[in-house]
Each structure stands twice: as C-alpha cells, then as structure tokens.
Residue, then its C-alpha position, 0 to 999 in steps of 0.5 A: m554481511i551485517q558487518q558490511i552493512l554497518d560499515t556502509l552506515f558508519e561511512q555516512p556523515d550522519f553516523r561517523e561519530k556515533k558509537d556505543y550501539a546495539i542491534n536487533v536483526i529481522v531476517r527478511d528481504p530486504l534485511l531489517i536492522k534496528i540500531f540503538f545508540k546509547h546517547d541518540n535515537a534509534y534507527f531502522i536500516k533496510a538493506a539489500s544486495t546490489q548484486i544480481s545474477d544473469s542467466t548463467g549464474s554469474c553476478s554483477r552489480t545491479a547498475d551494470y545490468a539495469n537495461t538488459e533483458h537477462a538481469i534478475s535483480s534482488a527483490g530486496f533491492q527493488k523494494i528499497m528503491r521503491e520505498h526510497a522514491a516513495l518517501e522522497e516523493c510523498g514526504r514533499l507532499y505530506s509532511g509529517l505523515i511519512p517517515v523521513p529518510v535519514t540516509f540512502a547509500e549504495s556500496d559495491q555490495h549493498v544498498i541501505l535506506v535508513t529512517r529514524n525510529i518514530n515512537h508510535t502506538v497502534v491505531g484503530l479504524s474508529e480513531i482514524f475516522l476522527t482525524t481529518g485533513q492530511i490523511q484524507t488528502f493522501l487517500t484521495g491522492r489528486e496531487r499524485i496524479v501522473k500526467p499521460e506524458h510521464m507514464a507508461f500506458h495504464d489501463h485500469v480495466k485491463t488491471l481488473n481483468q488481469a486480477l480476475n484471472v487470479l481469483p478463484e473460479y467460483l467467485h467469477q459469476d457473482i463478480q461479473a454480474i455486479r460488474l455489469l449491473h454497476a458499470w464498473d468499467e465506466m467507473l474505472k475508465s473515468f479514473p486518473v492514474i494515481p500511485q498507491h501505497g500498495d499495502l496500507a493495511i491497518n498495521n502499517m498506520a500508527k499514531a505518533c506525537t505529530g499525528l498519523v504516520l504511514f509505514d512500509w512503502e515497499d509496494y508503492g506504485f504497484v497499484t495505480v487505481p485510485g481508492f486502493d489504499l482506502c479500501v485496503l485500510l477499511a477491509s483490514g481495519c475491520n479484520f476482513d469482517l463484513s458485518e464490521l465493515i458495513l457498520q463502520i461505513e454506515n456509521d461514518i457516511y450517515k454523519a453530516n458531511q463535514k464530520s464524515f471521514l469517508y465522504p470527502v475521500i469518496d467525493g474527491l475520487g469522483l464517486h457517490a457514496s453508493q459506489l463505495l461497496d463497488l470500489i471495495l470489491i474492485q480493489l479487493i480483487i486487485f489486492y488478492q492478486l497482488k498478495t498472491q503474486l508477491g507471495y504473502g501468507s495464506d492468511v491474508t489471501a484467505n481473509t480477502e477471498s472470504l470477504l469478497r465472497q460475502l460482500s459480493r453476495f451482500v451487494l447482489n442481495k441488496d440489488k434484489s431487495d431494492f428491485q423488489h421494493h421499487r416494484q411494489 
C-alpha cells in the first residue's frame, strides 16, 4: 500500500525528478507519511483509500457511489477531502497562517494530500495572546460567513440541543439553569454560520518563522457555531484547568482594549466580554459531543467533562454572589 502511495506521489510533476529519500510512517486514518529528500525539504503525505464498500461488502471507487444511499466511504478519504477544501479556502483568506497544499492527487486506489514540512516550535497561550492581526481575524471568522443561499439549513440552537443529549445527565440541571438565566438561545440565534477549524487545540497551533501556523484541518466545517475555535483554544491552552482559564481571561480582558487579544475577537463575534464564559460553556458542550462521536481518546472527553462541571458551578456561584451583592 505504501509503495502504491509513493508511486502516485512520484507521478506528480513536482516530484518526478526527486530521488534519495527516506520515510517515516504513522499508521492512522488517513495514513500519514513524512518523506525526507536528501537535497530538498521534507513533506507530509496524507493518504487514504478511494475505495468504499456497499451493504453487500463489494468495493467500488468513491466517485462511483457519491450519490447513493448505501455507500460507506472511507473515513480517511472524507478527512482528506475536508482538509484539502479547508486549505484551499482558508489559504486564500489567511496567507501564511495555513499550510499550503503542494499536491492533491487521486488514483484508482488512493487519494493523497501533500504539504511542505514547516519548521515550527511549540507555542503557549500567553505567547499567542501577544500576537495580533491575522489570528484574531481567523478566530472571528466574519469573512467565512456562509450566505443562506449557499448552505444547508443550520440551526445553532438545534446543534446545542443535540450536543446536550450526549452530555452526562448529572450536568444537565446546572447547564439548563445557566442557559435560561443567560439567554443562550437568543445568543445562538443571533450568530451567523461560520465554518470552524473544528480541532483548534493548542497542539494544532505552532510558531513558525513567518508567525503562527494552524495544522490538522481534518474536522473543518463539522462545527459552524462562531467562537468554537476560540473556546477550544482557550480550554486546551489552559490544560482544561478552570483556575488557569479564569486567570488567563482576566489578565487579558482587563488590559486596555487595544492591547487585549481576546477583546477584538469577542467584539467581532458580537458579544460583550461578560458573555465569554457562556460562550465557552456552549462550545465545550459541542466539543464534548464532537470528540465522543468521532471516537477520540477518553482523556480529552474526561477533561472536557471535568471543566464543564467546574465552570458551570463557577458561573452559578458567581450569579448567586452578584445577586446577593445587588440586594445589599
């Protein structure tokens, strides 16, 4: 299989003359191959089968079954198609922030997406908060608003309701109380539809010589509720620790507006800074559902559940304290 993928790669114009290489293979879906050339850059190849099986178990090419009810396409194939579309769309909007696809090719057996290796270093939330410009524009996402005539029906309230069905039962009472008191449904109804990266955890953002870069676009568009990427970044950047999350938010929000990283993003989403914790709660509920349904590891769902429990209690206690203060 790997040799077939490499054969497809070396049929492409950019790679026909390249020789003397070594590879490192990570077995996943899609398959990930890092290829090192002796006198050139390294590249990442994501590859998946273009074959699907129908209900009888027979196989055919994905394209042949694209419009049939019984087609079961490769999950890896779908991920590559989503990532390629995301890199093409977002690359035009945020030059330098997005890896540039070098080659996208489909053979009888495989589809491959090739990107150039980007030398980068790990970046923390505090360092991200010192940047401005393009990353804030991306997190706001106004230039990605999907016009009603170009989309299937998206109902953000319905999205939240569906996510709540996956949430552990013991969290429902506190969440529903906050939802009612803080008018979540009105907030969600005011939002446009904006495709989100879908997995903008802190480990999918890094610092390159040109600035920040965002990796791993396989889940692009799964979520269309504005602010999802921002909230996942905040939660993961604080290692899903409530105390660290509150500290990072307060330290940033209380800066002068022109120096705050978060304020322009929150304002661009049409929200007040006081609504940020509500937004985080909403998006963590959706994040929990997404990770559960996509079969991600138990660690990320457990950490998300823990933060949801702590943050919901924090918000309710804050409401109680504010109420008592106003009565005095």
